[in-house]
Structure formats: C-alpha cells, structure tokens
C-alpha positions, 0 to 999 in steps of 0.5 A: 586299353581299359580293362587291361592290367596297369603296367608299372614302369620304372626308370631305366637303370641304364640311364645313370643321370636319372634324366632322358629326352626322347622324340615322340617318334619313339611312341610310333616306333614301339606302339605295342609298348605304349598301348594300354594303361601305364603307371610310371614312378618318374616325372614325364613332360610331354611337349607337342611341336606339331599336331594334336594328341589326346592322353588319358590321365587318371580317367580324364582326357587331356588334349594337347595341341601344337605348342602345348606341354603336359606334365604327368607327375609320378604314380598317375595312371595314363595312356599314350595316344598311339593313333594321332599324328603328332611330333614333339619331345618326351622328357623323363626324370626321377624324383632323385634327379630333382632332389639333387639340386637345392634350387630345383627342389625349391621349385618343386616345393613351390610349383603349380606344374609339379604340384601333385595336389592339382589336376593335370596341367597343360601350358602353352609355351613359345614353340621356338624358344622351347625347341631351342632349350630342348635342343641345347639340353639334348646336345648336353646329354650327349656329352660324357658324364661329369660333375659339370655336365650334370649341373648344366643338365639340372640348370637347363631343366630348371630354366625350362620348368621356370619358363613354363611355370611363369607362363602358367602363372601369367595365364592362370586365374587360380594362382596358388597362395604360396604360404602353405605349399610345404604344408600341402605337400606334407598332406599330399604325401601323408594321404598317399601313404595312408589313404588305404587305412585312414580316411578321417581328417583327424588322423592327418591332422595328428600326422602333420601336427595342426588343427582341422580348420588350418588344414582345410583352409590350406587344401581348399586354397590348392584344389578348391575342396576340403581335406576330407573331399581330397582324401575321399577322392583319392580313395575313389581314384584308387577304386576306379583303377582297381575296378578298371585295370584289374581282376580283383573282386569287389570284395577284395578291392573293398578289403584292399582299401580298408573297408570293413565289408563290401557293403560299406564300400558299395555305399561309399563308391555310389555316394561319390560316383552315382554308380555301383562298383560293378556298374562302373567296371562294366563301363570300362570293360 
C-alpha cells in the first residue's frame, strides 16, 4: 500500500541462470509478499492469458487485458494487482543474463520495449503463439544446466522479445528513430548516476561529449521532451517516491536530491506538480 516503504527486490541467487518463469498464480499463493510497493533490480515481463489486472508503475496505473504484455525495466517502483482474477506468466531476468549474448544485447540497445527512456509499454501479443513460446521455454528451463541449455534459453527469450517488438512497431504511431539510440541510452545511464547532484544539461553534455542541441534532439525523438525536462522529471519521480514510500522529512529529501535548502526544493516541486511536497505526501498517505 502507498505510504509503506519500498521493498527492494534482488534476483534470487539460487537461480544461477539469471532467468526464471513463474505462473501468476504465484501472486495469489503469496499475497503478503506481493502487496505493497516494490522495486526490482531485474527485468519483469508480465503476460495476462485470461482476465484483467491493474498494476501501478511509478505512480501510473497500467491496465493489462487478456493477451497483453507489460515489461517493467529495472529500478522502477511498482505494485502487483493482488485483488483481480487473472492468469498468465511472469518472466524475470537480470541485466547480466541479457548481456551474455551479443544478439540480445543488440536488441536491448535498439528496443522500444526495453528502452528505459520510455513509459511502461503494453503490447498485445497473439495468445496461442505466445503461449507456445512460453511453454517451450518453460520446458527447456526444466532441463539440466549446460552451455547448450543456456543458449537455447537465450534464443527463445530473444524470439519472444522480437515478436513483441515487431508487434509494438507495427501498431505504434511513435516508432523511434534508431540512429541515436546508443546516445539516448548513454544519456539515460548518466542521468541515473548523477541526477541527485546535477540537474543541468551542460553537465550531461560534458559527460557524453556532445553539444546541447544534438542531445536535446536525440532525447526529444525518444520521449517527446527536452533533455532538461527529462532530468527534472527524474528528480520529481524520485521525490515522489521518497515522499510517498518513506518517512524522511521534506528537508532530508531536499538534501538527498541535492538541493541547497528545502525552500528551493519546495519551489522546484511545486513548479512541476502544482502541489507542495507535503500536499503530495498527504494524497498518498
């Protein structure tokens, strides 16, 4: 529930491969574990086979219907729907698992679905075909670990992601220009590392080694906003998380986010949300 601390979730060290498939029945079997706000350090692919479910991802409601798939990239706050009736599968895998195969790593660097700059993508997939791929993948996971086994799992996941990626591109009115994708990922990574200390576009231009016009153009092609707006939105998102899911004072949050004093933080937060930090906190308590 909102108001609780975020549960940081790491991938189980007992799963050596770094990839796992669970039935969404697992959510109903462990409701207390899945209640509340969580933040995972791994990728999650949620596929609804039957029914409907509503998830919260970084303060936004995401509704999934039968045959639809949602990808939650690492380090996003989210809550599972533990009330609705639905069936399906949950695939979880680590960044390291993706980076072990050059072809999947290339897919990550060019993907709409896995792009951390974008909102939480929902894509409709062909139910029968998707269920078949998942069944084959699930069956392979039950085999003994071997080099061949790992390669097959990688290839099957790649097929599933490519099929979903193709559907996304065929149905999206906002297909990305691929030219600047590596640059956009570098920008995203630099923001994640430094947004608590640096909010100027000039700093990120220096980190990446390019001018502000080129950076703004690349970011705008991805998310429809300027580089400065993306940086500020990242700060606001973190502020919302800290205000909603923690007990730190506004002054402590301001300090954590690199503001010289809490009055500057108040002005910044109000400018971007039309609410004071305390008013926002009251909404989520």
